[in-house]
N, C-alpha and C positions, 0 to 999 in steps of 0.2 A: 386527546388534546395534550399538549405539552404543559406540564405543571411545574410551578416554581413557587416556593414559599407558601405551599398549601393552597394556592390559587392558580388558575390557568394564566398563561402568559397573555392571552388576548384580553382577559378581564383586567389584569394589572395595567396593560397599555391603555385601555379605555379609561380606567380609573385615574390614570395620571392627569387626565384633563381636569380633575378636581383640584390639582395642586395650586392653581391661581387663587382659588377660594381660601385655601389654608394660608397662602402668602398674604393675601389682602387682610385677613383677620389678624395674622401675626403682626403685620405692619401697623394696623390700627391699635392693637393691644400694646404695642411698644411705643405708641404715640409718635410714630415717625411719619405716618401719612393718614389723612382722612380721605377715604374713598369718595369720589364724586358719584352722583346718581348714575351717570353714564357708565362708570366703571362697575358699580354694583350691578346694574342691569346686564352688562356684558358678561361678567363673571357668573351671574345667576343663569343666564342662557347657556353658557358653557357647561355649568354644573347640571342643569336640567337635561341637556343633550347627552351628557355622560351617563346620567341615571337611566335615561330611556334606552341608550345603547347597551347598558349593562343589565337591563331587566331580563330575568329568566336565566341568570348564571346558574348552571346546574351544579357546579363544583365549589360552591361558596361554603367556607368554613368560618366559624366565629374567630378561631385563632388566626387564620389567614387574614381576615378583615381587620382584626386588631393590629396585626403586624403592618398591614398596609397603612392604617391610620397613623400608627407610630412613625412609619417611614415618612409620611407626608408632614407630620408635625416636626420631625427633626430636620427635614429638608427645608421647610419654611423657616425654621429657626436659623439654620445655617445661612440662608439667603438674606435674612434680616440682619444677622451679625455681619455678613460681608458688606451689606449696604451701610451699616454703622461705620465700618472701617473705611470704605472707599469714599463715601459721601460725607458722613458726619465728621470723621477725623481727617478727611481730605488726603487719604493715602493714595499713592500711585498704584496702578493695577498690579505691577510687579511686586510692590511691597505687600499687597494683600495676599498674593500667592506665596511670598516668602514666609509670611506669618502662618498661613493656614496649612502649608504643605507638610511641615514636620509632624504635627499631631495627626494629620490624615494618614501619613505613612505608618506611624506607630499603630494606629487603629486597624488599618488594613492588613499590615503584616501580622499583628497579634491575632486577629480573627481568622486570617487565612492559615496561620500556623496551627490553630486549633481545629478548624473545620476542613481544610483542604490538603494540608501538607502530607499527612499519612497516605492519602490516596495518590497524591502526585509522586511520592517516592515509590510507592508500590507499582504504579503504572509507568514509571520511568519518564515522566512528563518533562523533566529538565532536559532530556536528550532532544525532545521536540523543540524546545526553546533554543537550544544550542544549534540545532540544524537549521532553524529558520530565524536566526537572530535579526536579519535585516527587516523582516516583516514585523517582529516585535518592536524593533527600534522605530519604525514608521508609526506603528500604533501608539507608542509612547509619545512621539512628537505630536501626533494628531490629538492625543489627550491633553497635552500641554496647550495646544492651540485652542481647543474647546474651552479650557479653563480661562485662558486669556480673554477670549471673545466674551465669555460669560461675565467676567469681571468688568469688561468694558461696557457691556449692556447694563449691568447693575449700576455702574458709576454714572452713565449718561441718562438712562431711562428709568431705573429703579428695578426692584426685584420682581414686581408683578409683571412687568413687560417681558422679563426673561421667561 
């Protein structure tokens, strides 16, 4: 099986179904939303289904599980903070992106410089990017669209709906 971050990709994808639980708890702890009984039931059913589908994961490691929980915690925090900007402060969707993009770029470039740059230089990966720049441009545009749509959903329906 394909492994990523000490866990199998299949397990990580199944576990992502737990993210609404983290978001609901983060919104409640931030006193931004009080979940309704129907929402609690729906999120618990999703979490239960996730746990059942993940039962028997053969390649589970404690460090991988801690990294996954940390990822969910930071992702829930990010979504709650975006909701604060977009709903609480009544920012426009593009203003939200304008505020979040610079620190995101700094973090991504910093981490990739440490973890990926040496291998990219060694494998001459920049030549692949140069040869296929239209595909990379389309991928970047699609990423921008995903972020715009995500912010619209957060603004209209809230983080848990996303």
